[in-house]
N, C-alpha and C positions, 0 to 999 in steps of 0.2 A: 557160410562160406566166406564172405568180406573178412569177417575177422581173422579166421584162419590164414589167407593171402596176406593181411596186414601183418600179421605176427610173423610170418615166414621172412618177411622183408626188412626184419628189424635189425638182422645181423648183416645183409648187404647195404643197408642204409647208414649203417655204423661204419661198413670198410668204405664206403664213398666218402664219409665224412674223413676217415685217416688219409685216403687219396687225396681229399682236398687239401687236408693240412700238408700231406707229403710233398705238394706242388711248391709250397714256398719254405719249406723245411729244405729240400732238394736244391732249390733255386736260391736260397739265403747263404748256402755253404761257402761261394766262392769268397764271401765279404770277410768272415774271419780266417779263411784259409789264405787269403792273401797276406796277412803279417806272417802265417806259418811259414809260405814259400819263399817269403823275402828272409825267414832266419834260417830255413833248413836249406833253401837253395840259392840263397844271395841275389834273388829278385829285383829288377829295380819297381818303381809304382807301376811301371807302364806293364811289366811283365806280370806282376801280382793282380792285375785287373784282366790277363787274359783266360783265368777261368770264368768269370763275366761272358766274355767276348764269345767263347766256346761254346758254353750254355745256351746262350740266345741266339747266335749265328745259325745255331741248328735250328730255331724257329724259322729261318728265310729258306731252309730245304726242305723243312717237312710241313709248315702252314696249309699248303696247298694240298700235299698229297695225304693229310691226316682226315680231310674232307672228303676225299676220295676214296680214302680206305673205309670209311665210316659207311658211306653208300655201297661199299662192295662186298663188306662183311658182316655190318652190324657193331651196334655199340659195345656188345658182351665181348666179343672175339677183338675188337681194337683195345679195350681197356686191358685184358688178359696180356696183348702183345706189349702195351705199353709198361703195364708195371714187371712184366720180364726184363725190357729194357731197361727201365730205371733199377731193377736188382743189379743188371748185369752193369751199368754205368757207376753207381756206388761201390760196386765191389771193385772196378779196374781204379777207381779213387783211393779205396783201400789198399792196392795193391802198390798204389805209388809211394807209399811209405818206404819200401825197399828199393824201388824201380825207378825212381826219377820224376823230375819234373813233366816232362813230357807225356808220361803214362799218366798222370793227375790231370793233364788238359785234355786226353783222350777220354778220360771218364768223364770230364764235365760235359764235352761234346755227346758223348752217347746219353747222360743225361738229360742233356736239351730235347734229343729226340722223345725222349719220355715225357717229359713235362710238357710239351707240344701236344702229343696225343692226348694226355691226359686233361688238359684245359680244353678239350674239343669235345670229352666223353662226360665230366662229371656233372655239369650243368644239367644236361638235359637226362641223364641217368638220374639224379635225385627229382628231378621235377617228375619224371614218371612212377618211380618208386613212392612218391608223395599222393600219387594217385592225379597230379596236375593242379590247376587251380591254385587256391591260397595256402593249402597244404603243401603242393610241391614248392611255390614260391619260398615257404616258410623255410624249407629245408635248405634251397640252395644260399637262404641269407644264413642259417645257422653253420653250414659249410664254409660262407665266406667269412663270418666271425674266428674259427677254426684256423683258416687261412691265416688270417693275420694273427693270431696268437703263437701259432707254429713259427711265424716268421718273428716273432718276439722273442722265443727261448731260443731259437738256433744259435745267434751270436752269443747270448748270455753262456749257454749251454757249453759252446767252444770255447769262448774265453775263459770258462772255470776249469775246463781240461787242459788247457794250454800252460795255466800256472803264471807266476811272475817274473820268472827267469828268460830272459828273450833268448839266450842262446837254446835253452831246452824245447822251443817251441817247436814242435816237430808234427807230422801228420799222425804219428805214430800214437802221439800223446791223445790225438782227436780220435781215433779208432773208435772208441765206444758211440761216439755221434753215429757214425757209419754203418756201426753194426745194427743200431736202434732202427735206423733207415730201412736197411736190407730186410732185417725181422719181419718189419710192417709191411712191407713188400709182397715177402713171402706169403704170410698168413692171409693177406687180401687176394692173392693170387689164388690161393686154395679155397678161399671161402667164393670167389666169383666161381670158379671152374666148377664147382661142386653145386652151387644153389640155381635153382632155375628163377630166373628174373624177366620180366617184361622188355623188349626192346623199344625204344621210344621211336614214335612213327617218323619215317623219314620223307620229308617233302622232295619228291625228286621230280624237277622240273627240266622239259625238253628246252634248250636253248632256240630262239628263235634264229633261223640263218640270216634274215633279213633285218634282224635289229643291230642297227647301227649303233646303239650307245651300249654303255657298261658304268659301273660306280664311278669311273676315271672320267667320265663325261661331266661330271660334276665339280666342279670348283670347288666348294665347301667340302666335299670329300676327300679331294685330293690334299687339299690343307689339311685337314683332320687326320689323314692317314699319316703326315708327315709330325703332327700334331702327337698322334699318338708314340711314334718313333722317339720325338724327344722327351716325352712324360716318360716312357719306360728307364730310358736314360739318367732322366733326372731322379725319379724315384731311388733305382739303384747307386748311383752316384754319390749321392748326398750322404747316406750311411756307409758305404763302402769307405769313402776318402776322410770321412769324420773317424772311424774308426783305425784307417791306417795313420793317420795323422797322431792320434793318441798313441797308439802301441809303438811308433817309430822313436828310437833313442833320440835324447837331444840332440847329440852329435851329429847325427844323420837329418838334422832337421824336423824332427816331429816332437811330441809334446814330453815325450816319455812317461805315459800314465800307466799304470798297473792294466795288464790285458783284461782282467776280472771286472774292473771297473769300465774299462771300454766298451766291454761287450755288454755290460749293462747299459750303457749310455746307447748303444746300437738298438739294443733289445728294447729300449724305451721309446726310440724312434717309432719302431714298428709296432708297438703298443698303443702310441699316438696315433698312428694310422687305424687301429681297431677301434678307438674311442672318434676318432673323424668319421669312419665309415657309418657308425652306429648313429652319429649327430646327423650325417649328411641323409641317412635312409627317414628320419623322422623328419625332416624338414623340405626333403625332396618334392612331396605334392603340392608344397607351397611356394617354392622357391625355383625359377627357371634353371636350367643347366647353365646358360649361358652366364646369368648372375653369379651361379655359383663358380664358375670357371674364373671369372674376373676378380671375383672377393679372393681366393684363395691364390690365385697367380699374383695379385698385387701383395699380399701378403707374404707369399714367399721371397718375394723380390726384397721385401723390406726386411725380413728377417737375415738374410744371408747379406744384404748390406751394411745390418748392424754388426754380423760377425767380421765384416771387413774393418769395420771403423771402430769397435769398440777393443782396448788394450787385452792381449793376452793374458797379462799379470792380474787383472781383475778376474776373481774367483767367486762363485757361486755353490750354494749348497743345493744340489738340484736333485729331485725325488728321482729313482731309477728302479726299474725293474730287475730285482736281485737273481742270482743264480739258485736261490732256495724258493723259489716263486712267491717273493713278497716284496715289498717296496721297502727302500731304504733311501739314504741320503750320501751323494758323492760330490766330493769338490772338483770342480772341473772350472775352466776358463767359461767365461761367461758367453764366446763366441762360439764354444762348443755346444752350448743349452739352446742358442738359438739355433743352431743346423738339426738339431735333435726335435725342436719346435716344428720343424718345416714337416715332420711327419703329419702334423692336422692339416697339412695344406696338400700334399700328394694324396692323401687317402680317399678324397672324391674326385683326383681329375679324370681318372680314366672314364668312369660313368659319364659326366659330364660332357668329356671327350666324345665319346661313342654317340651319345644322344644328339649332339650336334650333327655330327658327322653323316649319320644316317637319317637324320631327318628329312623327308621330301623323297626318298630313294624308292619307295614303294616294292615293286620288284626284283629291284636290284640289291635290296636290304642283305640278301642271304650271302650273294658273292662277295659283299662289301667287307660281310665279318670276317670271311676267309682270309680277305687281304688284311684285315687288321691283324690276325694272329702272324701274318708273314711279317708287319712291322714291329713286332716285339722284339724283332734283332735290335733294334735300337738301344735295347738293355745291354747288350754286349760292346756296341761302336761307339756310343757317345761316353762311355766310361774310359773306353781306351783313348780317346781324344784329350779328356782329364787326365788321364795317368801322363801322357807324353808332357802334356803342360805341367804337372806338378812334378815330373823329372827335370825339367828344365827351368822352371821359375819357382818351384815352391809350393807345398799343399796349400795354403791360403790363395794366391794366384789361380790355383787350377778352379777354383769356384766360380769363377768369370764363366768358365763354361756352361755351369749351372744356371747363371743369371741370364745368359744368353737364351737358355732352353725357357726359361721361364716367363722372359720376354716375348719369347715367339708364342707361347703359349695364351697370353695376353692379348697380344694381336688376333689370334684366332677366335678369342671369345668377342673381342670387341667389332672386328671386321671381317675377318677370313670365314667364319663358320654361316654367314649368311648365303642361302640358296639363291645364286643369280642364274640357275637354268631351270626355271619353273616351266620353260616351253616344253623340256623332255617328257614325251609320255611314260608314266611309271605305271599304269594299269595292267 
């Protein structure tokens, strides 16, 4: 009986993997689409970042309701709703090829609702389908790897579809990527609809009306929530603006690099995040979260400072992830190479910040996790700030925003993450 059940779960597990990949695929679309809307709609750097803003600000609206929806209708129905919303969101973005910039932003916003709901579903679903324990954790780690791989492919794929002629960068040319996303959503919806899969157990705890504390009563959690906010903005901002910088023509203040090469460089940033996560997982049992966050924050600051200081006229042959899913060499300014190398640093920041922020929270951990989902909206807000700086002071100057964010995460690792509220009962 057990083997039959396990066999029956192969297809749902595959669909959960696909959804894990789709989270990063759809979330990554605004990066290459930023160059497209600049070409097709004449958007500024600030406006080209509105796709990310629309996508991530949806988390601020849906973070807490997602958890409430899980409690009310369960994981399977929530996943089905999330998939349907994702299909609609990507479809709206496809319609923007002849409906305009506002429609594109609407699609990105709707997609953000879907991604938020999927983020609250896929981890516990994979854990349950794997039977919990080591097998469940293994499935989650495999899903995380596919998430990174998908993030690697999307800028490479869209960069390839855009072609080399700036004036011909249109949403219409990138439609195949959107159609792929919609097809995966449709197949996943049908599979989950007709497959009987177990529901993760929901631990519903009644709130103690006499409890005067919450996660926000802990200083290290409040600092950690802000660290998550700036982290997501940093993770998104570095590849997004590196890509825009490369693809913007020389006369407009960019580097005028071919979009296929630029997409490959951005894809390599996400591939390095995959490598970093694998390395982080291998040393996570031996190195503390505080030490890991300190190391990668300092390294990230050094990389961005080198990008500032080294001349753009100095080019290097950088190994990149190509559109044919192979590796090749691309001639890029050394500053761009150091921006891409930041993927190694951002790869393990989320896990480190999360572990430090919830340490010692006890019964408040679940509520803290839901609040973290809201703070993911930093992925939309911080790049908007960087976009405004780049419009007024140039692309390189905009990376001051990234340095400030990295400095804050270093502060959090060294001082802000210490629990100074140990007197609060957490049992």
